[in-house]
Structure formats: C-alpha cells, structure tokens
All heavy atoms as TSV, in Angstrom:
chain	resi	resn	atom	element	x	y	z
A	1	MET	N	N	74.834	93.276	68.042
A	1	MET	CA	C	75.613	92.383	68.811
A	1	MET	C	C	76.058	93.106	70.074
A	1	MET	O	O	76.527	94.247	70.025
A	1	MET	CB	C	76.838	91.919	67.974
A	1	MET	CG	C	77.669	90.884	68.682
A	1	MET	SD	S	79.030	90.311	67.636
A	1	MET	CE	C	78.257	88.870	66.968
A	2	LEU	N	N	75.933	92.447	71.185
A	2	LEU	CA	C	76.250	93.051	72.472
A	2	LEU	C	C	77.569	92.476	72.985
A	2	LEU	O	O	77.720	91.269	73.110
A	2	LEU	CB	C	75.175	92.797	73.477
A	2	LEU	CG	C	75.357	93.308	74.893
A	2	LEU	CD1	C	75.441	94.851	74.878
A	2	LEU	CD2	C	74.258	92.865	75.802
A	3	TYR	N	N	78.517	93.389	73.313
A	3	TYR	CA	C	79.756	92.968	73.864
A	3	TYR	C	C	79.818	93.424	75.319
A	3	TYR	O	O	79.413	94.544	75.634
A	3	TYR	CB	C	80.956	93.600	73.135
A	3	TYR	CG	C	81.156	93.090	71.716
A	3	TYR	CD1	C	80.696	93.799	70.653
A	3	TYR	CD2	C	81.789	91.863	71.518
A	3	TYR	CE1	C	80.861	93.326	69.394
A	3	TYR	CE2	C	81.936	91.356	70.236
A	3	TYR	CZ	C	81.505	92.097	69.158
A	3	TYR	OH	O	81.667	91.649	67.872
A	4	THR	N	N	80.299	92.576	76.199
A	4	THR	CA	C	80.427	92.963	77.532
A	4	THR	C	C	81.877	92.744	77.949
A	4	THR	O	O	82.504	91.767	77.547
A	4	THR	CB	C	79.548	92.142	78.525
A	4	THR	OG1	O	79.866	90.759	78.375
A	4	THR	CG2	C	78.075	92.348	78.203
A	5	MET	N	N	82.395	93.681	78.739
A	5	MET	CA	C	83.743	93.560	79.206
A	5	MET	C	C	83.725	92.791	80.581
A	5	MET	O	O	82.877	93.084	81.395
A	5	MET	CB	C	84.409	94.931	79.395
A	5	MET	CG	C	84.623	95.615	78.046
A	5	MET	SD	S	85.824	96.935	78.196
A	5	MET	CE	C	87.281	96.102	78.655
A	6	ALA	N	N	84.641	91.888	80.717
A	6	ALA	CA	C	84.752	91.203	81.967
A	6	ALA	C	C	85.226	92.190	83.046
A	6	ALA	O	O	86.120	92.954	82.837
A	6	ALA	CB	C	85.706	90.033	81.850
A	7	THR	N	N	84.591	92.124	84.185
A	7	THR	CA	C	85.006	92.932	85.301
A	7	THR	C	C	86.167	92.262	85.972
A	7	THR	O	O	86.133	91.077	86.350
A	7	THR	CB	C	83.883	93.116	86.272
A	7	THR	OG1	O	82.783	93.718	85.627
A	7	THR	CG2	C	84.308	94.021	87.460
A	8	ILE	N	N	87.237	92.988	86.152
A	8	ILE	CA	C	88.407	92.452	86.806
A	8	ILE	C	C	88.312	92.778	88.304
A	8	ILE	O	O	88.164	93.928	88.662
A	8	ILE	CB	C	89.735	93.054	86.208
A	8	ILE	CG1	C	89.800	92.673	84.747
A	8	ILE	CG2	C	90.921	92.574	86.981
A	8	ILE	CD1	C	90.928	93.392	84.035
A	9	VAL	N	N	88.341	91.705	89.077
A	9	VAL	CA	C	88.279	91.883	90.532
A	9	VAL	C	C	89.710	91.675	91.085
A	9	VAL	O	O	90.228	90.556	91.080
A	9	VAL	CB	C	87.342	90.904	91.152
A	9	VAL	CG1	C	87.312	91.033	92.684
A	9	VAL	CG2	C	85.919	91.085	90.565
A	10	PRO	N	N	90.293	92.772	91.564
A	10	PRO	CA	C	91.679	92.641	92.094
A	10	PRO	C	C	91.633	91.800	93.372
A	10	PRO	O	O	90.780	91.974	94.252
A	10	PRO	CB	C	92.092	94.063	92.367
A	10	PRO	CG	C	90.861	94.864	92.363
A	10	PRO	CD	C	89.837	94.123	91.617
A	11	GLU	N	N	92.603	90.898	93.499
A	11	GLU	CA	C	92.652	89.960	94.607
A	11	GLU	C	C	93.757	90.305	95.591
A	11	GLU	O	O	93.688	89.886	96.706
A	11	GLU	CB	C	92.810	88.523	94.095
A	11	GLU	CG	C	91.625	88.065	93.276
A	11	GLU	CD	C	91.804	86.658	92.743
A	11	GLU	OE1	O	92.841	86.033	93.060
A	11	GLU	OE2	O	90.929	86.202	91.992
A	12	THR	N	N	94.744	90.989	95.118
A	12	THR	CA	C	95.874	91.300	95.990
A	12	THR	C	C	96.006	92.804	96.154
A	12	THR	O	O	95.453	93.573	95.400
A	12	THR	CB	C	97.222	90.772	95.400
A	12	THR	OG1	O	97.503	91.448	94.179
A	12	THR	CG2	C	97.151	89.271	95.107
A	13	GLU	N	N	96.771	93.211	97.164
A	13	GLU	CA	C	97.036	94.627	97.398
A	13	GLU	C	C	97.711	95.228	96.184
A	13	GLU	O	O	97.428	96.359	95.814
A	13	GLU	CB	C	97.829	94.825	98.669
A	13	GLU	CG	C	97.987	96.257	99.032
A	13	GLU	CD	C	96.713	97.017	99.281
A	13	GLU	OE1	O	95.741	96.388	99.779
A	13	GLU	OE2	O	96.627	98.194	98.949
A	14	ARG	N	N	98.616	94.458	95.593
A	14	ARG	CA	C	99.303	94.988	94.380
A	14	ARG	C	C	98.321	95.294	93.276
A	14	ARG	O	O	98.400	96.344	92.623
A	14	ARG	CB	C	100.324	93.907	93.929
A	14	ARG	CG	C	101.100	94.343	92.762
A	14	ARG	CD	C	102.047	93.271	92.312
A	14	ARG	NE	N	102.804	93.711	91.194
A	14	ARG	CZ	C	103.889	93.093	90.777
A	14	ARG	NH1	N	104.357	92.060	91.307
A	14	ARG	NH2	N	104.536	93.571	89.695
A	15	GLU	N	N	97.408	94.384	93.033
A	15	GLU	CA	C	96.372	94.580	91.993
A	15	GLU	C	C	95.485	95.774	92.352
A	15	GLU	O	O	95.194	96.580	91.443
A	15	GLU	CB	C	95.571	93.357	91.780
A	15	GLU	CG	C	96.335	92.200	91.152
A	15	GLU	CD	C	95.549	90.911	91.070
A	15	GLU	OE1	O	94.565	90.781	91.810
A	15	GLU	OE2	O	95.919	90.055	90.286
A	16	ARG	N	N	95.061	95.857	93.607
A	16	ARG	CA	C	94.185	96.960	94.013
A	16	ARG	C	C	94.889	98.298	93.810
A	16	ARG	O	O	94.290	99.271	93.304
A	16	ARG	CB	C	93.766	96.787	95.460
A	16	ARG	CG	C	92.655	95.791	95.626
A	16	ARG	CD	C	92.097	95.790	97.070
A	16	ARG	NE	N	93.062	95.195	97.990
A	16	ARG	CZ	C	93.167	93.876	98.221
A	16	ARG	NH1	N	92.410	93.056	97.536
A	16	ARG	NH2	N	94.017	93.414	99.076
A	17	SER	N	N	96.176	98.386	94.196
A	17	SER	CA	C	96.886	99.615	94.040
A	17	SER	C	C	97.072	99.980	92.581
A	17	SER	O	O	96.893	101.170	92.196
A	17	SER	CB	C	98.298	99.478	94.668
A	17	SER	OG	O	98.229	99.300	96.029
A	18	TYR	N	N	97.368	98.986	91.755
A	18	TYR	CA	C	97.525	99.264	90.293
A	18	TYR	C	C	96.236	99.742	89.667
A	18	TYR	O	O	96.234	100.755	88.943
A	18	TYR	CB	C	98.042	98.041	89.617
A	18	TYR	CG	C	98.190	98.295	88.119
A	18	TYR	CD1	C	99.313	98.918	87.625
A	18	TYR	CD2	C	97.150	97.901	87.250
A	18	TYR	CE1	C	99.453	99.183	86.255
A	18	TYR	CE2	C	97.279	98.175	85.876
A	18	TYR	CZ	C	98.404	98.798	85.393
A	18	TYR	OH	O	98.525	99.079	84.094
A	19	TYR	N	N	95.138	99.055	89.985
A	19	TYR	CA	C	93.870	99.443	89.357
A	19	TYR	C	C	93.362	100.762	89.865
A	19	TYR	O	O	92.724	101.517	89.095
A	19	TYR	CB	C	92.813	98.339	89.502
A	19	TYR	CG	C	93.101	97.141	88.611
A	19	TYR	CD1	C	93.390	95.907	89.097
A	19	TYR	CD2	C	93.097	97.357	87.245
A	19	TYR	CE1	C	93.678	94.864	88.252
A	19	TYR	CE2	C	93.407	96.333	86.356
A	19	TYR	CZ	C	93.682	95.081	86.910
A	19	TYR	OH	O	93.955	94.041	86.045
A	20	ARG	N	N	93.635	101.143	91.095
A	20	ARG	CA	C	93.308	102.465	91.587
A	20	ARG	C	C	94.044	103.559	90.795
A	20	ARG	O	O	93.493	104.511	90.313
A	20	ARG	CB	C	93.612	102.595	93.044
A	20	ARG	CG	C	93.157	103.936	93.644
A	20	ARG	CD	C	93.237	103.930	95.176
A	20	ARG	NE	N	92.593	105.120	95.670
A	20	ARG	CZ	C	93.201	106.269	95.808
A	20	ARG	NH1	N	94.463	106.396	95.558
A	20	ARG	NH2	N	92.542	107.331	96.341
A	21	TRP	N	N	95.365	103.322	90.607
A	21	TRP	CA	C	96.143	104.280	89.804
A	21	TRP	C	C	95.618	104.307	88.376
A	21	TRP	O	O	95.488	105.376	87.789
A	21	TRP	CB	C	97.648	103.860	89.839
A	21	TRP	CG	C	98.380	104.594	88.715
A	21	TRP	CD1	C	98.801	105.878	88.765
A	21	TRP	CD2	C	98.715	104.093	87.428
A	21	TRP	NE1	N	99.409	106.206	87.574
A	21	TRP	CE2	C	99.346	105.111	86.750
A	21	TRP	CE3	C	98.557	102.843	86.833
A	21	TRP	CZ2	C	99.814	104.966	85.440
A	21	TRP	CZ3	C	98.981	102.679	85.523
A	21	TRP	CH2	C	99.647	103.734	84.849
A	22	TYR	N	N	95.348	103.145	87.786
A	22	TYR	CA	C	94.892	103.086	86.429
A	22	TYR	C	C	93.570	103.886	86.237
A	22	TYR	O	O	93.438	104.645	85.304
A	22	TYR	CB	C	94.740	101.632	85.992
A	22	TYR	CG	C	94.240	101.478	84.571
A	22	TYR	CD1	C	95.134	101.673	83.512
A	22	TYR	CD2	C	92.945	101.102	84.301
A	22	TYR	CE1	C	94.680	101.528	82.203
A	22	TYR	CE2	C	92.501	100.959	83.021
A	22	TYR	CZ	C	93.389	101.161	81.939
A	22	TYR	OH	O	92.943	101.040	80.635
A	23	GLU	N	N	92.638	103.669	87.105
A	23	GLU	CA	C	91.362	104.332	86.964
A	23	GLU	C	C	91.504	105.858	87.139
A	23	GLU	O	O	90.910	106.628	86.404
A	23	GLU	CB	C	90.356	103.813	88.023
A	23	GLU	CG	C	89.921	102.414	87.771
A	23	GLU	CD	C	89.112	102.219	86.491
A	23	GLU	OE1	O	88.363	103.157	86.119
A	23	GLU	OE2	O	89.190	101.171	85.846
A	24	LEU	N	N	92.359	106.284	88.089
A	24	LEU	CA	C	92.583	107.699	88.277
A	24	LEU	C	C	93.313	108.296	87.126
A	24	LEU	O	O	93.030	109.449	86.693
A	24	LEU	CB	C	93.358	107.984	89.594
A	24	LEU	CG	C	92.541	107.771	90.833
A	24	LEU	CD1	C	93.456	107.731	92.043
A	24	LEU	CD2	C	91.503	108.839	90.971
A	25	SER	N	N	94.193	107.542	86.504
A	25	SER	CA	C	94.900	108.036	85.291
A	25	SER	C	C	93.936	108.243	84.140
A	25	SER	O	O	94.009	109.205	83.392
A	25	SER	CB	C	96.025	107.080	84.929
A	25	SER	OG	O	96.989	107.100	85.843
A	26	LEU	N	N	93.003	107.306	83.996
A	26	LEU	CA	C	91.996	107.429	82.930
A	26	LEU	C	C	91.140	108.649	83.166
A	26	LEU	O	O	90.860	109.401	82.244
A	26	LEU	CB	C	91.103	106.209	82.867
A	26	LEU	CG	C	91.676	104.908	82.375
A	26	LEU	CD1	C	90.672	103.812	82.412
A	26	LEU	CD2	C	92.237	105.092	80.957
A	27	LEU	N	N	90.760	108.908	84.403
A	27	LEU	CA	C	90.001	110.112	84.726
A	27	LEU	C	C	90.804	111.383	84.450
A	27	LEU	O	O	90.250	112.345	83.854
A	27	LEU	CB	C	89.594	110.126	86.200
A	27	LEU	CG	C	88.473	109.183	86.631
A	27	LEU	CD1	C	88.317	109.196	88.140
A	27	LEU	CD2	C	87.188	109.534	85.943
A	28	TYR	N	N	92.065	111.365	84.744
A	28	TYR	CA	C	92.891	112.505	84.500
A	28	TYR	C	C	93.009	112.817	83.021
A	28	TYR	O	O	92.743	113.950	82.557
A	28	TYR	CB	C	94.276	112.294	85.079
A	28	TYR	CG	C	95.302	113.305	84.633
A	28	TYR	CD1	C	95.306	114.629	85.098
A	28	TYR	CD2	C	96.261	112.984	83.666
A	28	TYR	CE1	C	96.229	115.553	84.623
A	28	TYR	CE2	C	97.211	113.889	83.256
A	28	TYR	CZ	C	97.124	115.188	83.694
A	28	TYR	OH	O	98.030	116.145	83.262
A	29	TYR	N	N	93.352	111.845	82.205
A	29	TYR	CA	C	93.477	112.030	80.780
A	29	TYR	C	C	92.179	112.386	80.119
A	29	TYR	O	O	92.124	113.185	79.180
A	29	TYR	CB	C	94.156	110.862	80.105
A	29	TYR	CG	C	95.616	110.774	80.448
A	29	TYR	CD1	C	96.092	109.698	81.214
A	29	TYR	CD2	C	96.501	111.782	80.058
A	29	TYR	CE1	C	97.440	109.672	81.556
A	29	TYR	CE2	C	97.830	111.714	80.420
A	29	TYR	CZ	C	98.283	110.663	81.164
A	29	TYR	OH	O	99.630	110.616	81.526
A	30	ASP	N	N	91.071	111.831	80.631
A	30	ASP	CA	C	89.742	112.218	80.093
A	30	ASP	C	C	89.456	113.696	80.411
A	30	ASP	O	O	88.911	114.394	79.600
A	30	ASP	CB	C	88.679	111.284	80.665
A	30	ASP	CG	C	87.368	111.534	80.047
A	30	ASP	OD1	O	87.268	111.565	78.766
A	30	ASP	OD2	O	86.344	111.710	80.774
A	31	ALA	N	N	89.769	114.130	81.654
A	31	ALA	CA	C	89.545	115.501	82.004
A	31	ALA	C	C	90.395	116.436	81.163
A	31	ALA	O	O	89.882	117.515	80.735
A	31	ALA	CB	C	89.866	115.681	83.504
A	32	VAL	N	N	91.640	116.108	80.890
A	32	VAL	CA	C	92.479	116.916	80.074
A	32	VAL	C	C	91.890	117.032	78.639
A	32	VAL	O	O	91.800	118.093	78.057
A	32	VAL	CB	C	93.936	116.370	80.004
A	32	VAL	CG1	C	94.733	117.082	78.949
A	32	VAL	CG2	C	94.580	116.540	81.394
A	33	ARG	N	N	91.474	115.876	78.098
A	33	ARG	CA	C	90.924	115.805	76.757
A	33	ARG	C	C	89.678	116.655	76.646
A	33	ARG	O	O	89.474	117.346	75.654
A	33	ARG	CB	C	90.670	114.359	76.403
A	33	ARG	CG	C	90.168	114.165	74.964
A	33	ARG	CD	C	89.943	112.696	74.642
A	33	ARG	NE	N	89.087	112.008	75.584
A	33	ARG	CZ	C	87.791	112.045	75.606
A	33	ARG	NH1	N	87.131	112.758	74.746
A	33	ARG	NH2	N	87.084	111.361	76.518
A	34	ARG	N	N	88.850	116.640	77.681
A	34	ARG	CA	C	87.574	117.351	77.566
A	34	ARG	C	C	87.687	118.813	78.008
A	34	ARG	O	O	86.760	119.560	77.892
A	34	ARG	CB	C	86.508	116.685	78.506
A	34	ARG	CG	C	86.094	115.364	77.999
A	34	ARG	CD	C	84.950	114.701	78.752
A	34	ARG	NE	N	85.362	114.483	80.180
A	34	ARG	CZ	C	84.769	114.988	81.219
A	34	ARG	NH1	N	83.735	115.786	81.119
A	34	ARG	NH2	N	85.168	114.659	82.458
A	35	GLY	N	N	88.854	119.246	78.460
A	35	GLY	CA	C	89.075	120.656	78.806
A	35	GLY	C	C	88.408	121.049	80.100
A	35	GLY	O	O	87.907	122.168	80.223
A	36	VAL	N	N	88.418	120.159	81.052
A	36	VAL	CA	C	87.829	120.451	82.384
A	36	VAL	C	C	88.635	121.537	83.052
A	36	VAL	O	O	89.837	121.744	82.780
A	36	VAL	CB	C	87.859	119.118	83.235
A	36	VAL	CG1	C	87.393	119.409	84.662
A	36	VAL	CG2	C	86.952	118.096	82.571
A	37	HIS	N	N	88.031	122.224	83.984
A	37	HIS	CA	C	88.685	123.342	84.705
A	37	HIS	C	C	90.040	122.890	85.279
A	37	HIS	O	O	90.157	121.760	85.769
A	37	HIS	CB	C	87.786	123.830	85.862
A	37	HIS	CG	C	88.260	125.063	86.465
A	37	HIS	ND1	N	89.106	125.087	87.537
A	37	HIS	CD2	C	88.007	126.362	86.152
A	37	HIS	CE1	C	89.360	126.333	87.907
A	37	HIS	NE2	N	88.707	127.111	87.044
A	38	VAL	N	N	91.006	123.726	85.201
A	38	VAL	CA	C	92.401	123.439	85.552
A	38	VAL	C	C	92.504	122.940	87.019
A	38	VAL	O	O	93.262	121.949	87.249
A	38	VAL	CB	C	93.330	124.674	85.406
A	38	VAL	CG1	C	94.696	124.435	85.931
A	38	VAL	CG2	C	93.345	125.079	83.921
A	39	ALA	N	N	91.804	123.516	87.932
A	39	ALA	CA	C	91.858	123.081	89.345
A	39	ALA	C	C	91.399	121.596	89.503
A	39	ALA	O	O	91.981	120.848	90.281
A	39	ALA	CB	C	90.990	123.970	90.229
A	40	GLU	N	N	90.384	121.218	88.773
A	40	GLU	CA	C	89.922	119.821	88.869
A	40	GLU	C	C	90.881	118.889	88.226
A	40	GLU	O	O	91.128	117.742	88.708
A	40	GLU	CB	C	88.546	119.702	88.207
A	40	GLU	CG	C	87.449	120.477	88.976
A	40	GLU	CD	C	86.099	120.354	88.299
A	40	GLU	OE1	O	85.872	119.397	87.562
A	40	GLU	OE2	O	85.267	121.215	88.580
A	41	VAL	N	N	91.510	119.315	87.091
A	41	VAL	CA	C	92.517	118.477	86.465
A	41	VAL	C	C	93.729	118.245	87.378
A	41	VAL	O	O	94.188	117.143	87.545
A	41	VAL	CB	C	92.976	119.098	85.132
A	41	VAL	CG1	C	94.184	118.366	84.575
A	41	VAL	CG2	C	91.843	119.084	84.110
A	42	GLN	N	N	94.163	119.308	88.028
A	42	GLN	CA	C	95.283	119.252	88.947
A	42	GLN	C	C	94.950	118.340	90.117
A	42	GLN	O	O	95.794	117.584	90.581
A	42	GLN	CB	C	95.728	120.611	89.400
A	42	GLN	CG	C	96.421	121.413	88.345
A	42	GLN	CD	C	97.701	120.807	87.892
A	42	GLN	OE1	O	97.782	119.630	87.573
A	42	GLN	NE2	N	98.763	121.574	87.946
A	43	ALA	N	N	93.729	118.451	90.675
A	43	ALA	CA	C	93.364	117.590	91.785
A	43	ALA	C	C	93.345	116.123	91.394
A	43	ALA	O	O	93.826	115.253	92.158
A	43	ALA	CB	C	91.983	118.013	92.309
A	44	THR	N	N	92.884	115.857	90.186
A	44	THR	CA	C	92.897	114.459	89.705
A	44	THR	C	C	94.329	113.964	89.517
A	44	THR	O	O	94.609	112.824	89.821
A	44	THR	CB	C	92.079	114.372	88.395
A	44	THR	OG1	O	90.799	114.878	88.624
A	44	THR	CG2	C	91.985	112.916	87.970
A	45	LYS	N	N	95.164	114.847	88.976
A	45	LYS	CA	C	96.585	114.486	88.785
A	45	LYS	C	C	97.251	114.178	90.105
A	45	LYS	O	O	98.015	113.201	90.208
A	45	LYS	CB	C	97.253	115.655	88.079
A	45	LYS	CG	C	98.765	115.474	87.878
A	45	LYS	CD	C	99.044	114.401	86.864
A	45	LYS	CE	C	100.515	114.388	86.500
A	45	LYS	NZ	N	101.051	113.080	86.296
A	46	VAL	N	N	96.967	114.955	91.139
A	46	VAL	CA	C	97.561	114.710	92.484
A	46	VAL	C	C	97.119	113.345	92.959
A	46	VAL	O	O	97.941	112.535	93.536
A	46	VAL	CB	C	97.175	115.844	93.452
A	46	VAL	CG1	C	97.492	115.471	94.859
A	46	VAL	CG2	C	97.893	117.132	93.050
A	47	LEU	N	N	95.814	112.984	92.849
A	47	LEU	CA	C	95.282	111.722	93.318
A	47	LEU	C	C	95.965	110.620	92.526
A	47	LEU	O	O	96.341	109.557	93.075
A	47	LEU	CB	C	93.797	111.675	93.158
A	47	LEU	CG	C	93.015	112.553	94.124
A	47	LEU	CD1	C	91.505	112.482	93.731
A	47	LEU	CD2	C	93.216	112.075	95.541
A	48	ALA	N	N	96.103	110.759	91.219
A	48	ALA	CA	C	96.741	109.725	90.371
A	48	ALA	C	C	98.212	109.556	90.801
A	48	ALA	O	O	98.699	108.407	90.883
A	48	ALA	CB	C	96.637	110.065	88.937
A	49	ASP	N	N	98.917	110.635	91.081
A	49	ASP	CA	C	100.312	110.540	91.508
A	49	ASP	C	C	100.488	109.866	92.869
A	49	ASP	O	O	101.321	109.055	93.018
A	49	ASP	CB	C	100.963	111.935	91.554
A	49	ASP	CG	C	101.192	112.546	90.175
A	49	ASP	OD1	O	101.082	111.813	89.166
A	49	ASP	OD2	O	101.463	113.787	90.076
A	50	GLU	N	N	99.550	110.174	93.768
A	50	GLU	CA	C	99.553	109.489	95.095
A	50	GLU	C	C	99.291	108.007	94.916
A	50	GLU	O	O	99.891	107.198	95.647
A	50	GLU	CB	C	98.550	110.152	96.037
A	50	GLU	CG	C	98.975	111.531	96.485
A	50	GLU	CD	C	97.904	112.255	97.266
A	50	GLU	OE1	O	96.791	111.688	97.418
A	50	GLU	OE2	O	98.213	113.355	97.798
A	51	ALA	N	N	98.362	107.685	94.050
A	51	ALA	CA	C	98.037	106.290	93.829
A	51	ALA	C	C	99.218	105.565	93.227
A	51	ALA	O	O	99.494	104.388	93.539
A	51	ALA	CB	C	96.825	106.122	92.911
A	52	TRP	N	N	99.966	106.207	92.310
A	52	TRP	CA	C	101.186	105.607	91.754
A	52	TRP	C	C	102.236	105.346	92.825
A	52	TRP	O	O	102.844	104.312	92.863
A	52	TRP	CB	C	101.728	106.485	90.614
A	52	TRP	CG	C	102.953	105.887	90.019
A	52	TRP	CD1	C	104.236	106.309	90.145
A	52	TRP	CD2	C	103.016	104.714	89.184
A	52	TRP	NE1	N	105.074	105.483	89.494
A	52	TRP	CE2	C	104.371	104.502	88.851
A	52	TRP	CE3	C	102.075	103.845	88.665
A	52	TRP	CZ2	C	104.775	103.428	88.050
A	52	TRP	CZ3	C	102.499	102.778	87.885
A	52	TRP	CH2	C	103.840	102.590	87.623
A	53	ASP	N	N	102.405	106.366	93.704
A	53	ASP	CA	C	103.358	106.210	94.782
A	53	ASP	C	C	102.991	105.029	95.694
A	53	ASP	O	O	103.872	104.275	96.129
A	53	ASP	CB	C	103.455	107.497	95.628
A	53	ASP	CG	C	104.112	108.635	94.865
A	53	ASP	OD1	O	104.821	108.335	93.855
A	53	ASP	OD2	O	103.942	109.787	95.266
A	54	ALA	N	N	101.684	104.885	95.945
A	54	ALA	CA	C	101.240	103.764	96.775
A	54	ALA	C	C	101.487	102.465	96.104
A	54	ALA	O	O	101.886	101.475	96.712
A	54	ALA	CB	C	99.702	103.893	97.071
A	55	TYR	N	N	101.299	102.395	94.759
A	55	TYR	CA	C	101.576	101.197	94.002
A	55	TYR	C	C	103.056	100.857	94.071
A	55	TYR	O	O	103.427	99.687	94.295
A	55	TYR	CB	C	101.134	101.343	92.553
A	55	TYR	CG	C	101.552	100.205	91.644
A	55	TYR	CD1	C	101.002	98.944	91.865
A	55	TYR	CD2	C	102.515	100.373	90.681
A	55	TYR	CE1	C	101.412	97.863	91.050
A	55	TYR	CE2	C	102.916	99.321	89.883
A	55	TYR	CZ	C	102.365	98.079	90.074
A	55	TYR	OH	O	102.760	97.018	89.289
A	56	ILE	N	N	103.891	101.834	93.854
A	56	ILE	CA	C	105.339	101.627	93.887
A	56	ILE	C	C	105.761	101.121	95.297
A	56	ILE	O	O	106.579	100.226	95.458
A	56	ILE	CB	C	106.145	102.905	93.519
A	56	ILE	CG1	C	105.874	103.260	92.079
A	56	ILE	CG2	C	107.612	102.766	93.829
A	56	ILE	CD1	C	106.361	102.223	91.072
A	57	GLU	N	N	105.148	101.736	96.328
A	57	GLU	CA	C	105.452	101.263	97.663
A	57	GLU	C	C	105.042	99.794	97.867
A	57	GLU	O	O	105.748	99.017	98.487
A	57	GLU	CB	C	104.720	102.163	98.669
A	57	GLU	CG	C	105.104	101.947	100.127
A	57	GLU	CD	C	106.516	102.449	100.471
A	57	GLU	OE1	O	106.970	103.335	99.816
A	57	GLU	OE2	O	107.104	101.832	101.411
A	58	THR	N	N	103.889	99.455	97.348
A	58	THR	CA	C	103.379	98.060	97.429
A	58	THR	C	C	104.340	97.094	96.775
A	58	THR	O	O	104.693	96.052	97.387
A	58	THR	CB	C	102.001	97.947	96.847
A	58	THR	OG1	O	101.133	98.835	97.561
A	58	THR	CG2	C	101.477	96.532	96.960
A	59	ILE	N	N	104.764	97.395	95.577
A	59	ILE	CA	C	105.619	96.459	94.868
A	59	ILE	C	C	107.036	96.437	95.438
A	59	ILE	O	O	107.737	95.434	95.371
A	59	ILE	CB	C	105.676	96.667	93.345
A	59	ILE	CG1	C	106.224	97.983	92.939
A	59	ILE	CG2	C	104.300	96.407	92.753
A	59	ILE	CD1	C	106.438	98.196	91.473
A	60	SER	N	N	107.431	97.537	96.040
A	60	SER	CA	C	108.719	97.588	96.712
A	60	SER	C	C	108.727	96.713	97.949
A	60	SER	O	O	109.721	96.069	98.236
A	60	SER	CB	C	109.087	99.037	97.107
A	60	SER	OG	O	109.285	99.826	95.967
A	61	ASP	N	N	107.612	96.704	98.641
A	61	ASP	CA	C	107.487	95.882	99.846
A	61	ASP	C	C	107.561	94.379	99.558
A	61	ASP	O	O	107.935	93.555	100.388
A	61	ASP	CB	C	106.221	96.194	100.615
A	61	ASP	CG	C	106.242	97.571	101.274
A	61	ASP	OD1	O	107.360	98.155	101.316
A	61	ASP	OD2	O	105.197	98.061	101.656
A	62	LEU	N	N	107.186	94.009	98.330
A	62	LEU	CA	C	107.211	92.622	97.922
A	62	LEU	C	C	108.638	92.070	97.858
A	62	LEU	O	O	108.840	90.905	97.968
A	62	LEU	CB	C	106.536	92.403	96.550
A	62	LEU	CG	C	105.030	92.710	96.544
A	62	LEU	CD1	C	104.513	92.563	95.132
A	62	LEU	CD2	C	104.273	91.741	97.456
A	63	ASN	N	N	109.610	92.950	97.675
A	63	ASN	CA	C	110.969	92.581	97.548
A	63	ASN	C	C	111.731	92.700	98.891
A	63	ASN	O	O	112.969	92.650	98.937
A	63	ASN	CB	C	111.714	93.489	96.515
A	63	ASN	CG	C	111.176	93.290	95.145
A	63	ASN	OD1	O	110.759	92.175	94.773
A	63	ASN	ND2	N	111.114	94.335	94.362
A	64	GLY	N	N	110.983	92.817	99.961
A	64	GLY	CA	C	111.583	92.945	101.318
A	64	GLY	C	C	111.773	94.403	101.687
A	64	GLY	O	O	111.429	95.299	100.906
A	65	PRO	N	N	112.240	94.685	102.870
A	65	PRO	CA	C	112.420	96.085	103.300
A	65	PRO	C	C	113.398	96.839	102.403
A	65	PRO	O	O	114.363	96.266	101.875
A	65	PRO	CB	C	113.091	95.919	104.718
A	65	PRO	CG	C	112.930	94.502	105.072
A	65	PRO	CD	C	112.700	93.696	103.822
A	66	ARG	N	N	113.092	98.078	102.139
A	66	ARG	CA	C	113.943	98.897	101.325
A	66	ARG	C	C	115.224	99.265	102.087
A	66	ARG	O	O	115.195	99.514	103.274
A	66	ARG	CB	C	113.219	100.160	100.906
A	66	ARG	CG	C	112.072	99.865	99.964
A	66	ARG	CD	C	111.589	101.031	99.251
A	66	ARG	NE	N	110.932	101.974	100.196
A	66	ARG	CZ	C	110.481	103.138	99.854
A	66	ARG	NH1	N	110.637	103.576	98.646
A	66	ARG	NH2	N	109.904	103.947	100.731
A	67	GLN	N	N	116.276	99.319	101.349
A	67	GLN	CA	C	117.554	99.760	101.914
A	67	GLN	C	C	117.655	101.258	101.821
A	67	GLN	O	O	117.582	101.818	100.699
A	67	GLN	CB	C	118.723	99.087	101.182
A	67	GLN	CG	C	118.676	97.570	101.101
A	67	GLN	CD	C	118.758	96.963	102.531
A	67	GLN	OE1	O	119.506	97.414	103.330
A	67	GLN	NE2	N	117.981	95.917	102.722
A	68	GLU	N	N	117.796	101.902	102.936
A	68	GLU	CA	C	117.871	103.390	102.893
A	68	GLU	C	C	119.317	103.825	102.845
A	68	GLU	O	O	120.217	103.280	103.335
A	68	GLU	CB	C	117.219	103.973	104.216
A	68	GLU	CG	C	115.753	103.596	104.315
A	68	GLU	CD	C	114.868	104.404	103.337
A	68	GLU	OE1	O	115.213	105.570	103.042
A	68	GLU	OE2	O	113.813	103.878	102.987
C-alpha cells in the first residue's frame, strides 16, 4: 500500500516563515541525532534560530507596529 503525504504550499508570509523554521528545526534535530560534526550542527541551529526570529517578527507585524 502506498501512502503519499500532501504537500503543503504556504500561501502567506506567516506560513512561509513558519515552514522555513520548521524545516530547519527538523534538519537540526536530525543532525544532532545522527552525530553530525559540531560546526555543522551549530550552523544549522543558527539558521533555525534566525528563521524563528523572522517568524516572530512576521506574527508581531500582524498585530500592528510594536511598541518600543
């Protein structure tokens, strides 16, 4: 029996930001699990953290300008 997963196509900037973070997080945890070289794990972690920050910025913008 063949199962296929539906491909999710993000339509909004919020969805694109979230899925970018999600994919990078999966790569990070997979690298940790497989014991990839520390420098590569750290680089992936940095990218995932930057993607999370971009996502937070995107959802913050939906609520109007941030109060500083």
